[in-house]
C-alpha positions in Angstrom: 0.1 -8.9 21.8 -2.9 -7.4 20.0 -5.0 -9.7 17.8 -6.0 -7.2 15.2 -8.4 -9.5 13.4 -10.2 -10.3 16.6 -10.3 -6.6 17.5 -11.8 -5.6 14.1 -14.3 -8.4 14.4 -15.4 -7.2 17.8 -15.8 -3.7 16.5 -17.9 -4.9 13.6 -20.1 -6.9 16.0 -20.4 -3.9 18.3 -21.5 -1.7 15.4 -24.1 -4.3 14.2 -25.5 -4.6 17.7 -25.9 -0.9 18.0 -27.2 0.2 14.6 -30.3 1.6 16.3 -28.3 3.7 18.7 -26.0 6.6 18.5 -22.5 5.2 17.8 -19.4 7.3 18.4 -15.7 6.6 17.7 -15.0 7.0 21.4 -17.6 4.3 22.1 -16.1 1.9 19.6 -12.6 2.6 20.9 -13.6 2.0 24.5 -15.2 -1.3 23.5 -12.2 -2.4 21.5 -9.5 -1.4 23.9 -7.6 0.5 21.2 -7.0 4.2 21.0 -9.4 5.9 18.6 -6.4 7.2 16.7 -5.1 3.7 15.9 -8.5 2.2 15.4 -9.3 4.9 12.8 -5.9 4.5 11.0 -6.1 0.7 10.8 -9.7 0.6 9.5 -9.1 3.4 6.9 -5.8 1.9 5.7 -7.5 -1.4 5.1 -10.8 -0.5 3.7 -10.3 3.0 2.2 -13.0 4.6 4.3 -13.0 5.8 7.9 -14.7 3.8 10.6 -17.4 6.4 11.1 -18.1 6.5 7.4 -18.6 2.8 7.6 -20.9 3.2 10.6 -23.1 5.8 8.9 -23.3 3.8 5.6 -24.3 0.7 7.5 -27.0 2.6 9.3 -28.3 4.1 6.0 -28.2 0.8 4.2 -30.0 -1.0 7.0 -32.7 1.7 7.1 -33.7 0.9 3.5 -35.6 -2.1 4.8 -37.9 0.1 7.0 -38.1 2.6 4.2 -39.3 0.2 1.6 -41.1 -2.5 3.6 -43.0 -0.5 6.3 -45.2 2.6 6.6 -42.9 4.2 9.2 -42.6 7.9 8.9 -39.2 9.1 7.7 -38.7 11.1 10.9 -39.2 7.9 12.9 -36.8 5.9 10.8 -34.2 8.7 11.3 -34.6 8.7 15.1 -34.6 4.9 15.2 -31.2 4.8 13.6 -29.7 7.4 16.0 -30.0 10.5 13.8 -30.8 13.6 15.8 -33.0 15.2 13.1 -35.0 14.1 10.1 -33.0 16.4 7.9 -29.7 15.0 9.0 -30.8 11.6 7.9 -32.2 12.9 4.6 -29.0 14.8 3.8 -26.8 11.8 4.7 -29.0 9.4 2.7 -29.0 11.6 -0.4 -25.2 12.1 -0.2 -24.6 8.4 0.0 -27.1 7.1 -2.5 -27.9 10.1 -4.7 -31.6 10.1 -3.9 -33.8 11.2 -1.1 -35.4 8.6 1.1 -38.9 9.6 -0.2 -37.8 9.0 -3.8 -36.4 5.6 -2.9 -39.7 4.7 -1.1 -41.9 5.8 -4.0 -40.0 4.7 -7.1 -38.4 1.5 -8.4 -34.6 1.8 -8.5 -31.4 0.0 -7.6 -28.9 1.2 -5.0 -25.4 0.1 -4.1 -25.6 -0.6 -0.4 -23.1 -1.5 2.3 -23.4 -4.9 4.0 -21.6 -6.0 7.1 -17.9 -6.3 6.6 -17.0 -9.9 6.1 -14.3 -10.7 8.7 -13.3 -13.7 6.6 -11.8 -11.3 4.0 -9.3 -10.3 6.6 -6.1 -12.4 7.1 -4.5 -12.3 10.5 -0.8 -12.6 11.1 0.3 -12.1 14.7 -0.3 -8.4 15.5 -0.8 -7.5 11.8 -3.6 -8.0 9.3 -4.3 -7.7 5.5 -7.6 -7.1 3.8 -8.8 -7.9 0.3 -6.7 -6.5 -2.5 -7.0 -3.3 -4.4 -6.0 -2.6 -8.0 -3.8 0.3 -9.2 -2.5 1.4 -12.5 0.9 3.1 -12.4 2.7 4.8 -15.3 6.3 4.0 -15.9 8.7 5.4 -13.2 12.4 5.1 -12.2 14.0 3.6 -9.1 17.6 3.9 -7.9 19.1 1.7 -5.3 21.6 -1.0 -4.4 21.1 -4.4 -5.9 21.8 -7.6 -3.9 21.8 -11.2 -5.2 20.4 -13.3 -2.4 19.1 -16.9 -2.0 15.4 -17.2 -2.3 14.9 -19.2 0.9 16.7 -16.6 3.0 15.5 -13.7 0.9 13.1 -12.0 3.3 15.4 -11.9 6.4 18.4 -10.7 4.3 16.2 -8.3 2.4 15.1 -6.7 5.6 18.7 -6.2 6.7 19.7 -4.6 3.3 16.6 -2.5 3.3 17.4 -0.9 6.7 21.0 -0.3 5.7 20.0 1.4 2.5 17.2 3.6 4.0 19.3 4.8 7.0 22.8 5.0 5.4 22.6 5.3 1.6 19.4 6.9 0.3 20.8 10.4 1.1 23.4 9.9 -1.7 20.6 10.0 -4.3 20.3 13.6 -5.6 17.1 13.6 -7.6 14.4 11.8 -5.5 10.7 12.3 -6.0 10.1 11.6 -2.3 13.0 10.4 -0.2 10.6 9.3 2.6 9.0 6.5 0.4 10.9 3.2 0.4 10.7 0.8 -2.5 11.8 -2.8 -2.0 12.2 -4.0 -5.6 12.4 -7.7 -6.1 13.4 -9.3 -9.4 12.6 -13.0 -9.3 13.4 -13.8 -13.0 16.2 -16.1 -11.7 14.3 -17.7 -9.0 14.4 -21.1 -10.7 18.1 -21.1 -9.9 17.4 -20.4 -6.3 18.2 -16.6 -6.3 16.3 -13.3 -6.3 17.7 -9.8 -6.9 16.6 -7.4 -4.2 17.1 -3.7 -4.6 16.3 -1.3 -1.7 15.5 1.9 -3.5 13.7 5.2 -3.8 11.9 6.7 -6.8 13.8 9.3 -8.9 12.8 11.8 -11.6 15.1 10.2 -14.1 18.2 7.9 -14.4 20.7 10.6 -15.3 22.4 10.8 -11.8 23.1 7.3 -10.4 25.6 7.3 -7.5 28.6 5.0 -7.8 27.7 1.5 -6.6 24.0 1.9 -7.2 21.8 0.8 -10.1 18.8 2.5 -11.9 15.7 0.6 -13.1 13.0 1.8 -15.3 9.7 0.2 -14.2 7.3 -0.1 -17.2 3.6 1.0 -17.0 1.5 -1.8 -15.4 -1.7 -2.7 -13.7 -1.0 -4.0 -10.2 -2.8 -6.0 -7.6 -1.9 -4.4 -4.2 -2.1 -6.0 -0.8 -1.8 -3.7 2.2 -0.2 -5.1 5.3 -0.9 -3.2 8.6 0.7 -3.9 11.9 1.6 -2.5 15.3 5.4 -2.4 14.9 8.0 -0.3 13.2 8.7 -1.0 9.5 12.2 -2.1 10.6 10.7 -5.0 12.5 8.9 -6.6 9.6 10.3 -10.1 9.4 10.6 -12.7 6.8 7.9 -15.0 8.1 5.3 -12.2 8.0 6.2 -11.2 4.4 6.4 -14.8 3.4 2.9 -15.6 4.7 1.6 -12.5 2.9 3.2 -13.6 -0.3 1.8 -17.2 0.1 -1.7 -15.7 0.6 -1.1 -13.3 -2.3 -0.1 -16.0 -4.8 -1.8 -19.3 -3.8 -4.9 -17.9 -2.2 -5.7 -15.1 -4.6 -3.7 -14.6 -7.9 -3.9 -18.2 -9.0 -7.6 -18.2 -8.5 -8.4 -14.7 -9.6 -8.5 -14.8 -13.4 -5.3 -12.8 -13.5 -1.7 -13.9 -14.1 1.7 -12.3 -13.6 2.5 -9.6 -16.1 6.2 -9.4 -15.2 8.8 -11.1 -13.0 9.1 -8.5 -10.4 7.2 -7.0 -7.4 7.9 -4.2 -5.0 7.2 -3.2 -1.5 6.1 0.3 -0.8 6.5 2.0 2.6 5.8 5.7 3.3 8.0 6.4 6.3 5.9 9.5 7.1 3.0 7.2 8.0 5.1 5.0 10.2 5.6 5.3 14.0 7.3 3.3 16.7 4.3 1.0 16.9 2.6 1.4 13.6 3.4 0.3 10.0 1.7 0.2 6.6 3.4 -1.9 3.9 1.9 -2.3 0.4 3.1 -5.1 -1.9 2.6 -4.4 -5.7 2.5 -7.3 -8.1 2.1 -6.6 -11.9 -0.9 -8.5 -13.3 -2.8 -9.0 -16.5 -6.0 -10.7 -17.5 -5.5 -14.4 -17.9 -7.1 -14.4 -21.3 -4.7 -11.8 -22.7 -1.7 -13.0 -24.7 
């Protein structure tokens, strides 16, 4: 089984040890033992930037020390960090920071730089990982699906079963989807004090005018969300209750309760784009509505 956190940690260490050399995706992949395709996808899905974008930004950020604290020529700094030409370094530097290296050397200014990725921001769960959260605002939208009342303690396993059944056997009945390949696992936990949650496997629709018999429509209000992305080397079908449960524990006890935010509503939803999934790859986002803790 692949330990993704250890793999990413090894990649980051490899990059830091080779900042003064030419680094390629092939070289990082060979070091990690993963294919460059999966290495690229995992890194970008977690951090929002490609692995090679991270490499270049780390090189450029590190080079600022030589640029501002030594008398090295710019061409020598460029070559020291593995750039083939001085102009390649200058163009990349200006694109990243908005200024030329010479301007940064000669004038007082502040730059937003990229430090080494903190591996402690990554939470490992078997052959899957999550990274620090992102924030998303979504306007109101509509879902249609099949609602199930299930016990909170068994919810994750049972929800997975209902989700598979809906996605493969029932979503085709919905006539006005916005994207039938995107799965929403809507959870209403307003009755959780009584030991139950309501789970609705669903897809997004343009409106609630055409709801198939036996299904239910829900209008999701506009909200700000904290989003945790869960990435693993398995099919979405194989996500189990323990994995989701650990993610939710991390999401609630390790982040939300210490974040200055609080719940803005008593629901959350899982989001899976099946077009991104493969037999051995899965991305799952969990959206939780939040609001600033000091707002009424």
